[in-house]
ZAMARZA-44486 format. One line per field, with one value per residue (C-alpha): residue in one letter; x, y, z; residue number from 1. Coordinates in Angstrom, 3 decimals. Each point is the difference from the previous one (the first is absolute). Layout:
! residues N
aa	[a ...]
u	[X ...]
v	[Y ...]
w	[Z ...]
i	[NUM ...]
//
This chain:
! residues 422
aa	[m s s s i h i f s l s g q s l k l d t a k h i e p h l k p l i a s n t v t e i h l g g n t l g a p a c e t l a s v l k t k t r l q t a k l d d i f t s r l l s e i p p a l s s l l t a l l e l p n l h t v d l s d n a f g l n t v e p l v d f l s k h v p l k n l i l q n n g l g p n a g t l i a n a l t a l a e r k e e a r k s g k e a p d l e t v i c g r n r l e s g s m s a w a k a y r a h r k v k m v k m v q n g i r q d g i s l l l t d g l v w c e e l e v l d l q d n t f t i t g a r a l s q v v e g w k q i k e l g i g d s l l g g r g a v l f a e a l g k g n n v l l e v l r l q y n e i d s v g v k a l l v v a k d k l v k l r r v e l n g n k f s e d d e p v e g l r l l l e e r k e n a g v t g g e w g l d e l s d l e e e s d e e d d d v d d d n e a d s d e q e e t e d r r e d i l k d a d q e e v q k v s q k k d d d v d a l a d s l g k t e i]
u	[0.000 1.439 0.481 -0.157 3.234 1.797 3.342 1.954 2.762 2.780 1.825 2.441 -0.468 3.709 -0.900 2.761 -1.686 2.420 -2.143 -3.463 -0.930 0.964 -1.993 -3.121 -1.879 0.439 -1.395 -3.428 -1.806 1.668 -0.958 -3.597 -0.498 -0.905 -0.056 3.567 1.407 3.072 2.587 2.357 2.827 2.721 1.978 0.251 2.659 -0.962 2.022 -0.118 -2.353 -2.380 0.035 -0.802 -3.037 -1.086 0.425 -2.339 -2.713 0.782 -0.314 -3.686 -0.813 -0.856 -1.527 3.259 1.080 2.755 2.843 2.058 2.963 2.376 2.516 -0.754 3.511 1.753 2.747 -0.330 3.092 0.633 -0.528 -3.520 -1.300 -0.074 -2.164 -2.276 -0.411 -0.447 -2.882 -1.837 0.530 -0.859 -3.345 -0.558 0.541 -3.292 -2.056 -1.662 -0.998 3.230 1.075 2.088 3.068 2.132 3.247 1.819 2.536 1.042 3.590 0.003 3.626 1.406 -0.069 -3.680 -1.722 -0.725 -3.553 -0.972 1.416 -2.035 -3.195 0.393 0.606 -3.237 -2.675 -2.125 -2.582 2.685 -0.749 1.888 3.446 1.631 3.615 1.393 3.228 0.805 3.793 -0.106 3.153 0.552 0.209 -3.187 -1.606 0.772 -1.670 -3.116 -0.167 0.469 -2.819 -2.295 0.907 -0.914 -3.267 -0.911 0.373 -2.203 -2.663 0.023 -0.277 -2.980 -1.759 0.531 -1.647 -3.023 0.848 -0.085 3.437 0.134 2.846 2.772 -0.802 2.275 3.662 1.582 3.600 1.866 2.936 1.283 3.440 -1.023 2.819 0.679 0.965 -3.612 -1.507 0.206 -2.227 -2.373 -0.266 -0.954 -2.611 -1.672 0.131 -1.960 -2.525 -0.978 -3.252 1.722 -1.397 2.227 3.751 1.951 3.700 1.452 3.419 1.454 3.497 -0.704 2.592 -0.692 0.748 -2.500 -2.617 0.370 -0.384 -3.039 -1.673 0.857 -0.194 -2.707 -2.322 -0.231 -2.396 -2.312 -2.317 -2.670 2.383 -1.640 2.551 3.790 2.323 3.748 1.171 3.380 1.763 2.543 -1.155 2.557 -0.291 0.024 -3.108 -1.612 0.378 -1.483 -2.937 -0.556 -0.126 -2.649 -2.226 -2.088 -1.263 -1.573 -3.240 -1.728 2.723 -1.276 2.958 3.762 2.581 3.585 1.221 3.537 1.229 2.582 -2.092 2.064 -0.769 0.219 -1.796 -2.921 -0.226 0.051 -2.737 -2.116 0.370 -1.210 -3.048 -0.547 -0.884 -3.457 -0.409 -0.206 -3.087 -1.193 3.136 -0.912 3.037 3.724 2.599 3.347 1.708 3.795 0.837 2.330 -2.666 0.663 -2.223 0.265 -1.429 -2.857 -0.764 -0.206 -2.344 -2.171 -0.470 -1.061 -2.277 -1.863 -0.443 -0.075 -0.356 -3.414 -0.705 3.330 -0.796 3.073 3.719 2.723 3.232 1.669 3.761 0.777 2.266 -2.049 -1.391 -3.530 -0.454 0.959 -2.672 -0.668 -0.388 -2.506 -1.808 -0.336 -1.210 -2.703 -1.109 -0.491 -1.731 -2.401 -0.803 -0.719 -2.287 -1.835 -0.439 -1.597 1.961 1.480 2.147 2.064 3.279 -0.029 2.510 3.750 1.588 1.792 3.263 1.983 3.211 1.014 3.612 1.751 -0.014 3.425 1.241 0.805 -2.718 -1.444 1.090 -2.515 -1.655 1.716 3.546 2.641 0.712 2.909 -2.347 -2.344 2.896 1.171 -3.463 -0.377 3.374 -0.740 -3.424 1.289 2.679 -2.685 -2.093 2.832 -0.383 -3.715 0.589 2.701 -2.455 -2.560 2.577 0.555 -3.733 -0.267 2.127 -1.926 -3.335 -3.078 -1.151 -3.237 -0.920 -3.498 -0.818 -3.329 -0.559 0.501 -2.240 -2.754 0.391 -0.132 -3.248 -1.551 1.144 -1.436 -3.425 -0.049 -2.143 0.901]
v	[0.000 3.352 2.862 3.735 1.662 2.834 0.003 -3.167 0.718 -1.892 3.264 0.239 -3.529 -0.953 -3.325 -2.193 -1.806 -2.283 -2.609 -0.568 -1.798 3.047 2.537 -1.957 0.396 3.773 0.195 -1.476 3.382 1.195 -3.136 0.260 3.618 1.267 3.650 0.658 3.270 0.331 -2.354 1.085 -2.454 2.250 -0.889 -3.740 -2.099 -2.263 -2.798 -0.919 -3.033 2.107 2.742 -2.536 -1.159 3.574 0.856 -2.804 1.662 3.597 -0.495 -0.908 3.249 2.118 2.805 0.652 3.642 0.367 -2.328 0.989 -2.343 2.088 -1.671 -3.610 -1.405 0.758 -2.554 -1.650 -0.962 1.941 -3.230 -0.369 3.408 -0.223 -3.158 1.203 3.422 -1.458 -2.199 2.924 2.511 -2.489 -0.531 3.745 0.492 -1.835 2.428 2.655 2.338 0.006 3.641 0.391 -2.031 0.591 -1.996 2.160 -1.329 -2.971 -0.449 0.310 0.423 -0.719 -3.755 -0.198 2.773 -1.886 -1.195 3.520 1.453 -2.491 0.822 3.767 -0.091 -1.943 0.873 2.458 0.637 1.455 3.479 0.155 -1.488 0.087 -1.127 1.402 -1.313 -2.824 0.320 0.416 1.983 1.826 -3.096 -1.683 3.448 0.469 -3.320 1.041 3.316 -1.710 -2.385 2.966 1.459 -3.331 0.056 3.344 -1.602 -2.916 2.384 1.900 -3.233 -1.028 3.315 -0.264 -3.410 1.406 -1.302 1.971 1.035 2.437 2.465 -0.613 2.547 -0.766 -0.977 -0.302 -1.193 1.297 -1.191 -2.026 1.484 0.745 2.566 2.182 -3.010 -1.113 3.432 -0.133 -3.086 1.554 3.195 -2.093 -1.859 3.216 1.392 -3.090 0.294 3.644 -0.332 -0.940 1.922 -1.042 -0.644 -0.706 -0.844 0.986 -0.968 -1.492 1.478 1.962 2.740 3.343 -1.259 -2.825 2.281 2.414 -2.814 -1.418 3.412 1.441 -3.197 -1.859 1.684 3.152 -1.984 -0.908 2.989 -1.647 -0.558 0.710 -1.321 -0.099 -1.069 -0.071 0.597 -1.163 0.090 2.610 3.074 2.820 3.023 -2.308 -1.885 3.232 1.467 -3.104 0.072 3.679 -0.746 -2.695 0.888 2.519 -2.833 -1.806 1.925 -2.724 -0.352 -0.013 -1.303 0.367 -1.714 1.198 -0.241 -1.026 0.599 2.825 2.363 2.870 3.684 1.033 -3.142 0.881 3.467 -1.458 -2.430 2.752 2.128 -2.918 -0.436 3.747 -0.404 -0.966 -3.434 -2.006 1.497 -3.378 -0.572 -0.735 -1.627 0.778 -2.128 1.836 -1.113 -0.238 1.818 2.791 2.562 3.407 2.953 1.357 -3.239 0.086 3.599 -0.978 -2.835 2.303 2.442 -2.797 -1.577 3.277 0.834 -3.272 -3.052 0.797 -3.608 -0.591 -1.216 -1.913 0.816 -2.059 1.925 -1.539 -0.546 3.009 3.023 2.815 1.121 -0.832 3.678 1.250 2.245 -2.136 -3.111 1.708 1.388 -3.442 -1.441 2.654 -0.415 -3.758 0.370 2.505 -2.375 -2.801 2.251 1.116 -3.615 -0.814 -3.221 -1.397 -2.912 -1.028 1.361 3.787 2.709 -0.231 -3.082 0.195 1.900 -1.841 -0.715 3.178 0.775 3.287 2.146 0.832 3.565 -0.115 1.286 -2.471 0.924 1.125 -2.891 1.065 -0.331 -1.444 -3.690 0.055 0.829 -2.792 -2.430 1.053 -0.503 -3.361 -1.198 1.144 -1.644 -3.177 -0.267 0.238 -2.620 -2.507 -1.485 -0.513 -1.744 -2.221 -1.134 -0.722 -2.001 -2.186 -0.528 -1.129 -3.091 -0.965 -1.812 2.054 1.692 -1.342 3.357 0.880 3.351 1.050 2.731 -2.429 -2.596 2.571 1.116 -3.599 -0.459 3.099 -0.916 -3.472 1.490 1.842 -1.484 -0.580]
w	[0.000 -1.015 2.437 -0.602 1.080 -1.770 1.836 0.674 2.500 1.728 0.594 2.891 1.336 -0.294 -1.580 -1.418 -2.864 -1.811 -1.702 -1.427 3.204 2.039 -2.014 -1.010 3.340 -0.191 -3.531 0.676 0.322 -3.217 -1.870 1.196 -1.062 -3.456 1.057 1.171 -1.371 2.250 1.467 2.809 0.642 1.418 3.089 -0.684 -1.703 -2.897 -1.567 -3.677 0.443 2.106 -2.647 -2.699 1.946 0.664 -3.680 -1.069 2.096 -0.918 -3.733 0.474 1.846 -3.020 2.089 1.801 -0.229 2.622 0.940 3.047 -0.108 2.073 2.338 -0.940 -0.450 3.290 0.782 -3.408 -2.001 -3.212 -1.930 1.445 -1.027 -3.830 -0.246 2.813 -1.562 -3.465 1.156 1.578 -2.788 -2.747 1.727 0.379 -3.726 -0.579 2.091 -2.190 2.837 2.024 -0.042 3.194 0.963 3.099 0.208 2.528 2.522 -2.127 -1.193 -3.804 -0.944 -3.433 0.635 0.935 -1.977 -3.248 0.865 1.002 -3.225 -2.014 1.905 -0.250 -3.730 -0.612 2.569 -1.961 2.814 2.318 1.366 3.301 0.636 3.447 0.333 3.239 1.533 -2.417 -0.225 -3.770 -0.689 -3.313 -2.213 1.185 0.163 -3.685 -0.797 1.915 -1.837 -3.365 0.878 0.666 -3.376 -1.610 1.972 -1.569 -3.424 1.056 1.273 -3.283 -1.994 2.121 -0.606 -3.755 0.050 1.845 3.474 3.236 1.239 2.940 0.293 2.506 2.720 2.962 0.227 3.435 -0.134 3.042 2.112 -2.932 -0.777 -3.571 -0.317 -3.025 -2.107 -0.417 -0.594 -3.790 0.064 2.544 -2.040 -3.027 2.062 1.153 -3.500 -1.039 2.876 -0.292 1.957 3.257 2.974 2.901 0.020 3.196 -0.326 3.369 1.384 -3.159 -0.016 -3.192 -0.613 -1.656 -3.523 0.387 1.546 -2.912 -2.509 1.775 0.065 -3.409 -2.091 1.887 2.490 -2.110 -2.204 2.886 -0.111 2.168 2.922 3.370 2.507 -0.427 2.813 -0.679 3.564 1.238 -3.356 -1.140 -1.959 0.571 -2.304 -3.040 1.071 1.174 -3.478 -1.590 2.429 -0.739 -3.715 0.221 2.966 -1.932 -2.205 2.965 0.195 2.031 2.639 3.590 1.980 -0.538 2.197 -0.439 3.580 0.957 -3.534 0.337 -2.065 1.403 0.529 -3.629 -1.083 2.243 -1.538 -3.523 0.976 1.553 -3.136 -2.119 2.242 -0.334 -3.673 1.187 -1.573 3.251 1.607 1.349 2.099 3.624 1.651 -0.263 1.796 0.080 3.218 0.355 -3.224 1.211 -0.860 1.559 0.870 -3.547 -1.343 2.512 -0.973 -3.678 0.911 2.131 -2.873 -2.326 2.610 0.453 -3.665 -1.924 2.260 1.392 1.050 1.735 3.515 1.209 -0.253 1.688 0.593 3.039 -0.162 -2.197 0.545 1.503 3.315 1.037 0.830 -3.485 -1.462 -3.133 2.159 2.253 -3.030 -1.531 3.291 0.361 -3.627 0.379 3.359 -1.513 -2.827 2.438 2.024 -3.137 -1.051 3.350 0.542 3.197 -1.224 -2.978 -1.355 0.338 0.850 0.550 1.484 3.341 -0.528 2.654 -1.903 -1.791 -0.942 0.654 -3.117 -1.438 0.204 -3.699 -2.284 -2.467 -3.505 -2.586 -1.867 -3.205 1.355 -2.273 -0.539 2.446 2.888 -1.082 -0.069 3.465 1.512 -1.724 1.265 3.537 0.142 -1.586 2.678 2.703 -1.742 -0.347 3.483 -0.554 -3.304 1.485 2.653 -2.708 -1.968 3.042 0.375 -3.615 0.545 3.102 0.103 -0.725 3.178 1.405 1.519 -1.059 -1.538 1.506 -2.597 -2.876 1.661 0.429 -3.597 -1.219 1.907 -1.561 -3.502 0.403 0.564 -3.320 -2.735 -3.628]
i	[1 2 3 4 5 6 7 8 9 10 11 12 13 14 15 16 17 18 19 20 21 22 23 24 25 26 27 28 29 30 31 32 33 34 35 36 37 38 39 40 41 42 43 44 45 46 47 48 49 50 51 52 53 54 55 56 57 58 59 60 61 62 63 64 65 66 67 68 69 70 71 72 73 74 75 76 77 78 79 80 81 82 83 84 85 86 87 88 89 90 91 92 93 94 95 96 97 98 99 100 101 102 103 104 105 106 107 108 109 110 111 112 113 114 115 116 117 118 119 120 121 122 123 124 125 126 127 128 129 130 131 132 133 134 135 136 137 138 139 140 141 142 143 144 145 146 147 148 149 150 151 152 153 154 155 156 157 158 159 160 161 162 163 164 165 166 167 168 169 170 171 172 173 174 175 176 177 178 179 180 181 182 183 184 185 186 187 188 189 190 191 192 193 194 195 196 197 198 199 200 201 202 203 204 205 206 207 208 209 210 211 212 213 214 215 216 217 218 219 220 221 222 223 224 225 226 227 228 229 230 231 232 233 234 235 236 237 238 239 240 241 242 243 244 245 246 247 248 249 250 251 252 253 254 255 256 257 258 259 260 261 262 263 264 265 266 267 268 269 270 271 272 273 274 275 276 277 278 279 280 281 282 283 284 285 286 287 288 289 290 291 292 293 294 295 296 297 298 299 300 301 302 303 304 305 306 307 308 309 310 311 312 313 314 315 316 317 318 319 320 321 322 323 324 325 326 327 328 329 330 331 332 333 334 335 336 337 338 339 340 341 342 343 344 345 346 347 348 349 350 351 352 353 354 355 356 357 358 359 360 361 362 363 364 365 366 367 368 369 370 371 372 373 374 375 376 377 378 379 380 381 382 383 384 385 386 387 388 389 390 391 392 393 394 395 396 397 398 399 400 401 402 403 404 405 406 407 408 409 410 411 412 413 414 415 416 417 418 419 420 421 422]
//
């Protein structure tokens, strides 16, 4: 007798399911239901035989829309992951309504990424992809990006033959050490998926050259972008210039995350001037922490916020180089507080963040944004030196096992994406 459940979940039970015998008792509710639209399996560890058994059930669940397969291979040998992953993803390829896939917190290095590459290049219904903390590195990251480019071609072929093929709307690929070396492939992927609405690629060790390439060759084409988060990569003045060139094309943008990216004082002014062109009137949230932004940069942002960014409600500036008592800082605080009061809200993200970790501003004046190339080079060299220790730490993390630390924000986002309908 069939049952009517919409979410099948074994999430967070710390089950060690090696064989068919181990997993079969847990699958009875899934087998009995013809209405399941979501499966949540995160926080367990599955062996290849167990995955094969699970796959035989999954491929019959044609109403399935969301598959949360995060953190399902803890303690597994590298040799176990490819056949286990291949079984699951081969089954998912048969599901016409599966639009959201979360494979975060699984180790997909170069030796284990092949099944995922095959799936991503073929699964036409895909709308939302979440790959957070998978230990990809630049080589495997390039393969993933190339697979997404191939997917765009498959989607277009499907449309030409009269089939439904939704646009790829969400790409989350953070904490994956993608580095600058994979950015040419990622730029090509975004150029192919121009309807993408959300891109989050935080903490990937991308240097300013890679950031510039990603922005000017890839994301510049994504005119429907609503959320972009590139925090904890390296911009410097080079990346700031690239951002300033492309941001005016994002007329739908609501949230921009560029924190901990060494944007710099002059970079912040350039960015503010670009926002001042008036093409980003829907912008609501700006994350600019730990960027060496000084009072001059805050003043430029305040002017733009007053005149052009009429919906701006949240600005994060902690960890920069100014005093909390500086006039532009106080002006920005009052502006955002007034907007919150006028909106009549009590919760949510509004106002300035807590400025508890500000740096002392240098006595030297920040040069004009049109200084010569020598000044740009000096600032780049200085900021790169500061960043080196951070990148060395990240390099060490890359060769270690994928961290099992959960990202609550990504989990919450995965939940919300899973509830969207095709």
